[in-house]
NUKOLKE-543597 format. One record per residue (C-alpha): residue number from 1; chain; x, y, z. Coordinates in Angstrom, 1 decimal. Last residue first. Example, Ala and Ser with C-alpha at 12.3 -4.5 7.8 and 13.67 -1.06 7.14 Angstrom:
+-----+--------+--------+--------+--------+
| num | chaine |     xx |     yy |     zz |
+-----+--------+--------+--------+--------+
|   2 |      A |   13.7 |   -1.1 |    7.1 |
|   1 |      A |   12.3 |   -4.5 |    7.8 |
+-----+--------+--------+--------+--------+
END
This chain:
+-----+--------+--------+--------+--------+
| num | chaine |     xx |     yy |     zz |
+-----+--------+--------+--------+--------+
| 125 |      A |   -0.8 |   -3.6 |  -24.0 |
| 124 |      A |   -3.2 |   -6.5 |  -23.0 |
| 123 |      A |   -2.1 |   -9.8 |  -23.2 |
| 122 |      A |   -3.4 |  -11.8 |  -26.1 |
| 121 |      A |    0.1 |  -13.5 |  -26.7 |
| 120 |      A |    0.2 |  -15.0 |  -23.0 |
| 119 |      A |    3.4 |  -14.7 |  -21.5 |
| 118 |      A |    3.4 |  -11.0 |  -20.4 |
| 117 |      A |    0.4 |  -11.9 |  -18.1 |
| 116 |      A |   -2.1 |   -9.3 |  -17.5 |
| 115 |      A |   -4.3 |  -10.8 |  -20.4 |
| 114 |      A |   -4.7 |  -13.9 |  -17.5 |
| 113 |      A |   -5.2 |  -17.0 |  -19.7 |
| 112 |      A |   -1.4 |  -18.3 |  -19.2 |
| 111 |      A |   -2.6 |  -18.6 |  -15.5 |
| 110 |      A |    0.6 |  -17.3 |  -13.4 |
| 109 |      A |   -0.6 |  -14.2 |  -12.6 |
| 108 |      A |    1.0 |  -10.7 |  -12.5 |
| 107 |      A |    2.3 |   -9.8 |   -9.3 |
| 106 |      A |    0.7 |   -6.5 |   -8.2 |
| 105 |      A |    2.6 |   -3.5 |   -8.3 |
| 104 |      A |    4.0 |   -1.6 |   -5.0 |
| 103 |      A |    3.7 |   -5.2 |   -3.2 |
| 102 |      A |    1.5 |   -5.4 |   -0.1 |
| 101 |      A |    3.7 |   -5.0 |    3.4 |
| 100 |      A |    5.9 |   -7.9 |    4.4 |
|  99 |      A |    5.0 |   -8.7 |    8.0 |
|  98 |      A |    8.1 |   -9.2 |   10.3 |
|  97 |      A |    8.0 |  -11.0 |   13.7 |
|  96 |      A |    8.7 |   -9.7 |   16.3 |
|  95 |      A |   12.5 |   -9.5 |   18.4 |
|  94 |      A |   12.4 |   -6.7 |   21.0 |
|  93 |      A |   14.5 |   -3.8 |   19.7 |
|  92 |      A |   17.9 |   -3.0 |   21.0 |
|  91 |      A |   19.8 |   -4.3 |   17.9 |
|  90 |      A |   17.8 |   -2.7 |   14.7 |
|  89 |      A |   14.9 |   -4.7 |   13.5 |
|  88 |      A |   14.1 |   -4.0 |    9.4 |
|  87 |      A |   10.6 |   -2.6 |    8.7 |
|  86 |      A |    7.2 |   -3.9 |    8.0 |
|  85 |      A |    6.9 |   -4.7 |   12.2 |
|  84 |      A |    5.2 |   -7.2 |   14.0 |
|  83 |      A |    3.5 |   -6.9 |   17.7 |
|  82 |      A |    1.3 |   -3.4 |   16.9 |
|  81 |      A |    1.4 |   -1.0 |   19.7 |
|  80 |      A |   -1.5 |   -0.7 |   21.4 |
|  79 |      A |   -2.6 |    2.5 |   19.8 |
|  78 |      A |   -1.4 |    5.7 |   21.7 |
|  77 |      A |   -4.0 |    9.2 |   21.9 |
|  76 |      A |   -1.8 |   12.1 |   22.4 |
|  75 |      A |   -4.2 |   15.0 |   22.2 |
|  74 |      A |   -3.8 |   16.4 |   26.1 |
|  73 |      A |    0.2 |   14.9 |   26.3 |
|  72 |      A |    1.3 |   17.4 |   23.6 |
|  71 |      A |    4.8 |   17.3 |   23.0 |
|  70 |      A |    4.9 |   13.2 |   24.3 |
|  69 |      A |    6.8 |   12.7 |   27.4 |
|  68 |      A |    8.9 |    9.4 |   27.0 |
|  67 |      A |   10.4 |    8.2 |   30.4 |
|  66 |      A |    7.6 |    5.6 |   31.3 |
|  65 |      A |    8.8 |    4.2 |   28.0 |
|  64 |      A |   12.7 |    3.4 |   28.9 |
|  63 |      A |   15.0 |    5.6 |   26.9 |
|  62 |      A |   17.8 |    3.6 |   25.3 |
|  61 |      A |   17.7 |    5.2 |   22.2 |
|  60 |      A |   17.1 |    1.8 |   20.5 |
|  59 |      A |   14.1 |    0.8 |   22.4 |
|  58 |      A |   12.9 |    4.3 |   22.6 |
|  57 |      A |   13.1 |    3.8 |   18.9 |
|  56 |      A |   11.4 |    0.4 |   18.9 |
|  55 |      A |    8.0 |    1.7 |   21.0 |
|  54 |      A |    7.5 |    4.6 |   18.9 |
|  53 |      A |    7.7 |    2.6 |   15.6 |
|  52 |      A |    5.4 |    0.2 |   17.8 |
|  51 |      A |    3.1 |    2.7 |   17.6 |
|  50 |      A |    2.7 |    4.2 |   14.3 |
|  49 |      A |    2.7 |    0.2 |   13.1 |
|  48 |      A |   -0.7 |    0.3 |   16.0 |
|  47 |      A |   -2.3 |    3.5 |   14.2 |
|  46 |      A |   -1.4 |    3.0 |   10.8 |
|  45 |      A |    1.4 |    3.0 |    8.4 |
|  44 |      A |    1.5 |    1.4 |    4.5 |
|  43 |      A |    4.0 |    4.4 |    3.1 |
|  42 |      A |    5.5 |    6.1 |    6.0 |
|  41 |      A |    8.2 |    2.2 |    5.7 |
|  40 |      A |    9.7 |    3.6 |    2.2 |
|  39 |      A |   12.8 |    1.3 |    3.0 |
|  38 |      A |   14.6 |    4.3 |    2.7 |
|  37 |      A |   12.9 |    6.2 |    5.4 |
|  36 |      A |   13.4 |    3.1 |    7.7 |
|  35 |      A |   16.7 |    3.5 |    7.0 |
|  34 |      A |   16.7 |    7.6 |    8.1 |
|  33 |      A |   15.0 |    6.3 |   10.9 |
|  32 |      A |   17.3 |    3.2 |   12.2 |
|  31 |      A |   20.6 |    6.0 |   11.8 |
|  30 |      A |   18.6 |    8.6 |   13.6 |
|  29 |      A |   17.8 |    6.2 |   16.6 |
|  28 |      A |   21.7 |    4.7 |   16.5 |
|  27 |      A |   22.5 |    8.5 |   16.9 |
|  26 |      A |   20.4 |    9.4 |   19.9 |
|  25 |      A |   21.3 |    6.3 |   21.8 |
|  24 |      A |   25.1 |    7.2 |   21.5 |
|  23 |      A |   24.0 |   11.0 |   22.5 |
|  22 |      A |   22.1 |    9.6 |   25.2 |
|  21 |      A |   18.8 |    9.6 |   25.4 |
|  20 |      A |   17.2 |   11.5 |   28.9 |
|  19 |      A |   15.7 |   14.7 |   26.3 |
|  18 |      A |   13.7 |   11.9 |   23.7 |
|  17 |      A |   11.4 |   13.9 |   21.7 |
|  16 |      A |   13.8 |   17.3 |   21.6 |
|  15 |      A |   16.8 |   15.4 |   21.2 |
|  14 |      A |   15.1 |   13.4 |   18.5 |
|  13 |      A |   14.6 |   16.4 |   16.1 |
|  12 |      A |   18.4 |   17.0 |   16.8 |
|  11 |      A |   19.3 |   13.3 |   15.5 |
|  10 |      A |   16.9 |   13.3 |   12.5 |
|   9 |      A |   19.2 |   16.2 |   11.5 |
|   8 |      A |   22.4 |   14.7 |   12.0 |
|   7 |      A |   21.3 |   11.7 |   10.4 |
|   6 |      A |   20.2 |   13.9 |    6.9 |
|   5 |      A |   23.9 |   15.4 |    7.3 |
|   4 |      A |   26.1 |   12.1 |    7.7 |
|   3 |      A |   24.2 |   10.5 |    4.4 |
|   2 |      A |   25.5 |   13.2 |    2.6 |
|   1 |      A |   22.2 |   15.6 |    0.8 |
+-----+--------+--------+--------+--------+
END
């Protein structure tokens, strides 16, 4: 899929979620969502990070938080935003610390006796 097509699909969805956003704001927010997808941020989400992501998208789209209306307000239970990110920051977002996500695979120890260390002649194979 071309990146322009992916942005248009996400932009259309965001237009439903943020009806007061400008065309430019929706495009910026859609490009941001696509980039976060490439960063695999969904693999490490929790309630506070989900709330932080919503706040970030509202800021990028130029929509004040008080204008956001959840599709199902009776079941919408927002968590307190995390106050940090595990994704890259885009212009328009409040500066916050970025905490690295855990690696997909544990890094081998530098201990030469560790059986997982590639430098150990007796390592596990």
